[in-house]
C-alpha positions in Angstrom: -16.1 -6.6 -60.2 -17.2 -3.5 -62.0 -19.7 -3.3 -64.9 -20.4 -0.5 -67.3 -22.9 0.9 -64.8 -20.8 0.6 -61.7 -20.1 -2.2 -59.2 -21.8 -5.5 -60.0 -23.8 -7.0 -57.0 -22.2 -10.1 -55.6 -25.6 -11.8 -55.2 -28.9 -11.4 -56.9 -32.0 -12.9 -55.4 -33.6 -15.5 -57.6 -35.3 -14.0 -60.6 -33.9 -10.5 -60.0 -30.7 -10.6 -62.0 -30.3 -9.5 -65.6 -32.0 -11.7 -68.1 -28.9 -11.8 -70.4 -26.5 -12.9 -67.6 -24.3 -15.8 -68.7 -22.9 -18.1 -66.0 -19.3 -19.3 -66.1 -19.0 -22.7 -64.5 -16.2 -25.2 -64.0 -13.4 -22.8 -63.0 -10.3 -24.7 -61.7 -9.2 -21.9 -59.4 -11.1 -20.9 -56.3 -12.8 -17.5 -56.0 -10.7 -14.6 -54.7 -10.8 -14.0 -51.0 -12.3 -10.5 -51.2 -14.8 -9.0 -53.6 -13.0 -6.9 -56.2 -9.8 -8.9 -56.1 -8.6 -10.4 -59.4 -9.6 -14.0 -60.0 -6.5 -16.2 -59.7 -5.2 -18.3 -62.6 -6.3 -18.0 -66.2 -9.4 -20.1 -66.7 -11.9 -17.2 -66.0 -10.1 -14.9 -68.4 -10.1 -17.6 -71.1 -13.8 -18.3 -70.6 -14.7 -14.6 -70.7 -12.9 -14.1 -74.0 -15.7 -15.9 -75.9 -18.5 -13.7 -74.6 -18.0 -10.8 -77.0 -18.2 -13.2 -80.0 -21.5 -14.6 -78.6 -23.2 -11.2 -78.1 -25.6 -9.5 -80.4 -26.9 -12.5 -82.4 -30.5 -13.6 -82.8 -29.7 -16.7 -80.7 -27.5 -15.0 -78.0 -30.2 -15.2 -75.4 -30.1 -19.0 -75.8 -26.6 -19.3 -74.3 -26.9 -19.8 -70.5 -23.5 -21.2 -69.4 -19.9 -21.1 -70.4 -18.4 -24.3 -69.1 -14.7 -23.8 -68.4 -14.1 -27.2 -66.7 -11.8 -28.6 -69.4 -9.6 -25.5 -69.8 -7.1 -26.5 -67.0 -6.3 -29.7 -69.0 -6.0 -28.0 -72.3 -9.5 -28.9 -73.4 -12.2 -26.8 -75.1 -14.8 -24.4 -73.7 -18.3 -25.7 -74.0 -21.5 -23.7 -74.0 -24.8 -24.8 -72.6 -28.1 -23.5 -73.8 -31.1 -22.5 -71.7 -32.7 -25.8 -72.8 -29.8 -27.8 -71.7 -28.1 -28.3 -75.1 -24.3 -28.6 -75.2 -22.1 -27.0 -77.8 -18.3 -27.6 -77.9 -17.0 -24.1 -78.7 -13.2 -24.6 -78.6 -10.4 -22.5 -77.3 -9.8 -18.8 -78.0 -6.0 -19.6 -78.4 -6.4 -22.7 -80.7 -5.2 -20.9 -83.9 -5.3 -23.1 -87.0 -6.2 -26.2 -85.0 -9.8 -25.1 -85.0 -12.0 -23.3 -87.5 -12.2 -19.5 -87.2 -14.8 -17.9 -84.8 -16.7 -16.6 -87.9 -17.3 -20.2 -89.0 -18.5 -21.2 -85.5 -20.9 -18.3 -85.5 -22.1 -19.2 -89.0 -23.0 -22.7 -87.7 -25.0 -21.1 -84.9 -26.7 -18.6 -87.3 -27.6 -21.5 -89.7 -29.1 -23.6 -86.8 -31.1 -20.7 -85.6 -32.3 -19.8 -89.1 -33.4 -23.4 -89.7 -35.5 -23.9 -86.6 -35.2 -21.0 -84.2 -32.9 -22.9 -81.9 -29.2 -23.6 -81.6 -29.9 -26.8 -79.5 -28.6 -30.2 -80.7 -31.0 -33.2 -80.6 -31.6 -34.7 -77.1 -28.6 -36.6 -75.7 -26.3 -35.2 -78.4 -23.9 -32.3 -78.6 -22.6 -30.1 -81.5 -18.9 -29.7 -82.0 -18.4 -26.2 -83.6 -14.6 -26.5 -83.9 -14.6 -28.4 -87.2 -15.2 -27.4 -90.8 -18.4 -29.3 -90.7 -21.1 -29.4 -88.1 -20.5 -32.5 -86.0 -23.2 -34.1 -83.8 -22.0 -36.6 -81.3 -23.4 -38.4 -78.3 -23.3 -36.2 -75.3 -20.9 -37.4 -72.6 -22.5 -37.4 -69.2 -20.2 -37.0 -66.2 -20.9 -39.4 -63.3 -21.2 -37.5 -60.1 
């Protein structure tokens, strides 16, 4: 792939990558065969569509992972924080079924303003898709 400053390295040794790098996990399609080839399917493109909305906020550096594992089944994108918190973001194409992005960002702004963190309490997750901030038990996948 290519970034604004030229080709992006395929691998960074531990600790040498950009500090604001967000990882996309849970893609349903395998990686392309050759570097530079387009990623097959649509889950990566859907996951990447949320990144511009998450950039430039006081809490942006707290987002570590965009979890795309539910996209293939019509489910929402989830975000994970650097402290392991889970936030259910939703789908960029949900339309009126979910609150606008501005509302979701306002929830995160309010959380950050209140305690400097966007993390939910331990063993819980925040659902940002609703017109109120919902906290629910975090579902843990059995591996």
